[in-house]
C-alpha positions in Angstrom: 105.9 78.2 89.7 102.2 77.4 91.2 101.7 74.4 93.3 98.3 72.8 94.0 97.9 70.6 97.0 94.3 69.9 96.1 91.7 71.1 93.5 90.9 74.8 94.2 94.0 75.4 96.5 96.7 77.5 94.9 100.0 78.4 96.4 102.0 81.3 95.4 105.9 81.3 94.9 106.7 81.7 98.6 104.5 78.6 99.7 101.3 80.7 101.1 98.1 79.6 100.1 96.7 82.4 97.6 93.4 84.1 98.6 92.5 87.7 97.7 93.5 88.7 101.4 97.2 87.4 100.5 97.5 89.7 97.8 99.0 93.3 98.2 96.2 96.0 98.9 95.1 98.4 96.3 97.5 101.3 95.8 100.7 99.3 96.5 103.7 101.3 95.8 106.6 99.4 96.9 106.9 96.0 95.0 108.9 93.1 96.6 109.6 89.8 94.6 107.1 88.5 96.9 104.2 90.7 96.0 104.8 90.5 92.1 105.2 86.7 92.4 102.0 86.4 94.3 100.0 88.7 91.9 101.2 86.6 88.9 100.5 83.5 90.6 96.8 84.7 91.4 96.4 85.7 87.8 97.9 82.5 86.3 95.6 80.4 88.8 92.4 82.4 87.9 92.0 83.6 91.2 91.6 87.2 89.8 91.5 88.3 86.3 94.3 90.3 84.6 92.0 93.2 83.9 91.1 93.5 87.6 94.9 93.3 88.8 95.7 95.9 86.3 92.8 98.2 87.6 93.7 97.5 91.2 97.3 98.3 91.1 97.1 100.9 88.2 99.7 98.8 86.0 99.6 98.2 82.3 99.1 94.7 80.6 102.7 95.0 79.7 104.1 95.6 82.9 102.1 92.7 84.2 103.4 90.4 81.1 107.1 91.5 82.1 106.6 90.2 85.8 105.1 87.1 84.3 107.9 86.4 81.8 110.6 87.1 84.5 109.0 84.7 86.8 108.5 82.0 84.5 112.2 82.4 83.0 114.1 83.1 86.3 112.0 82.2 89.2 111.2 84.7 91.8 114.8 86.2 91.6 113.8 87.5 88.2 111.4 89.8 89.7 113.9 92.1 91.2 113.5 95.6 90.1 117.1 95.6 88.7 116.4 92.7 86.6 113.2 93.9 85.1 115.1 97.2 84.3 117.6 95.1 82.5 115.1 93.0 80.7 113.2 96.2 79.5 116.6 98.0 78.4 117.3 94.8 76.3 113.9 94.6 74.8 113.7 98.4 73.8 117.4 98.4 72.6 118.6 100.5 75.5 115.8 103.0 75.3 114.3 103.7 78.5 110.6 104.4 78.7 109.0 105.8 82.0 105.3 105.9 82.8 104.0 109.0 83.6 
């Protein structure tokens, strides 16, 4: 999913050069496929550490791993909320788990 045009220059799934400023701000509530893809690309490229992303967005490592797996398996369209819900449903045998 990541493209490099030169060493040190990373592009997200939408072709935008990734910098910390290109990532969603802390406290992001509504996640588009684009936002999720940029965050996954930033972690995979080493731009930002997974622990920092989890703290910045109040998310679990498992949630990030689900995004990453969906992106690698299906590309950006796999990051749609309905696709991720279906994947979790399948993974947990139809049991829905909600964060509180």
